[in-house]
C-alpha positions, 0 to 999 in steps of 0.5 A: 825696969825696962826703958821705953825706946824714944820716939825718934828711934822708933821712927828710924827703925820703921824708916830703916825697914821701909827704905828710901828710893827715888820717886819714879816720876820726880826722881826725888829720894823719899821714904817708901813704906808702901810697895808697888805691889801693895799700891796695886792691891789697895787700888784693886780692892778699893776701886769697886766700893769707891765707885759704888760710894760715888754714884756707881758706873754710868751704864747708859752710855758704854760708848762714852766709857770706851772713848774715855778708856781709849784716851786714858790708855793713850795718855797712860802709855807715857807714864813712868810705871807700868801700873794696871791703869783702868778708867771708868765713867761714873754717873754722878753729876758732881764734877770730879775725877780721882785716882786710887793708888795703883792706877785706878781712875774715875771721872764723873759725868758731871766733869765731862759736861764741862770739858770742851775737847779731847785734849782737855779730857786728856789733861784731866786723865794725865793729871790723875795718871800722874797722881798714881804714877808719882805715888801721891796716893801712896804718900798719903797712906805713908803720912797716915802710917807715920802719924799713927806710928807717932801716936802708938809710939807714945803709948809704947813709951808709957805702957812698955809695949813691944816695938813690933806692935807699932809696925803692925798697927801702922801697916793696917792703916793702908786700906783706910787712907785711899781718899787723898786730899792733895797738897800744893806740891802734889798738885803742881807735880801732877800738872807739870808731869801730866802736861808732859804726858799730854804732849807726848801722847800727841795732844796740845799742852795748852789744853792744861792751861785752858782747863785750869783757867776754867776751874779757877773761873768756876771756883770764883763763881762757886757754881753748885757742886764744884766745891764738893767735887773736884775742888775739894781734892784738887784746889785750882789757883792762879799759881797752877795756871801760870805753871801750866802756861810755862810748861806748855810754852816749853813743850811747844818749843819741843814739839810740832805745834801743828801736829798736836791735837785738840780733838773738839769734834771727836769729844763733842760726838762722844759726849753727845749722849750725856749732853742730850740727857742733861735735862733729865739728870737735872730733873733727877737731882732736883727731885732728890733735893725735894724727896724728903719734904715733898715726895709728890713733887719728887715723883713728878720730877722722876717721871719727867726724867724717865720720859727724857731718858728711860734707860737710866736706873737712877730715875726709876729708883727715885720714883720708887722711893717717892712712891714708898714715901707716898704710901704706895709700896706696890708702886715702889716695888715696880720702880725698884724692879725696873731700876735693877733691870736696867742696872743690877750693878749698883748697890743702892737699888738692891738696898732700897728694894731689900728694905722695902721687901723686909717691911713686907716680910718678903723672904726675898729681902735677905738676898737683896740686902746681902747683895747690897752689902757685898757691893758696899757695906753700909750701916743700913744694910748691916742693921737690916741683916743684924750685922755689927755696925762698928 
């Protein structure tokens, strides 16, 4: 009879295979089961679908995206690891920012509307760069792998399976664990080292304090969208405000405070476009909320949004869906076409037009649905194409 290895032995085997190393930012010794090459690969593979799933890129204001990329690159130059950092602005009005392993970072239009100056933007981006730089996303993957190893190891003990299956099964979890809800220690680390990065890049570190104070106030007020966005993965607290104040005070003693930037005028100029279109996006969001029960009201709001900002494809898509619900497929098709003319890089427009064309037995439906599915596989596109949904 073959005796199963005890769980601690299996975990020790995996730890030995993975090895321990110093964290590139904190210097702490930690288990490394995900290599830097794997981090970069995960981030590269998941960046495009993650952006699709979060509302798609903001394509109506390329100058704003270029500005955010410039600020992000300025901050990331002071990271400890030379990762292929990338920065993008998403169209979503939900105030949020996130980082994938390997340095792939996104910030939503909704968050940019809440910031006051370039230094606050740099504080947000420095925080996200630190999450990538300090391997916080990779650590989340590794925790998931260890938990899975534990569950599989129990099965090994019962069923007598080979130990190799444990490692193989755990290694497959990486691509499933890219969305990390950061804990207290990770947030404090991202604040601390992100603020240092902020000062090294020539920005006033007190921006990290004003930013966190703003988040705490907004969390208390529970303003719409905040708790489902930034606060879900980056919970604000008075502890973080106090820690940022301490960090900023120490940094100001090391730097010439007069030479550190806040960049309010530059930031206000860069974000002028999204501020002007704020009313249009608000009409769109209201229309989306009314779409299911009152498509006529949703169409009125979509028309209002289009008049205010005709370049935004999301508004045309909303009008198309409202038209479809009101029994006007020809009108819906025109709006979906208009949406795709303005932004062919967002899966939802291909999906909506493809589903409409499929109902009309249009032979072009399959191409639309395949395009949507290649951008972001969904149950809707899979079912329409006759593909497995599990």
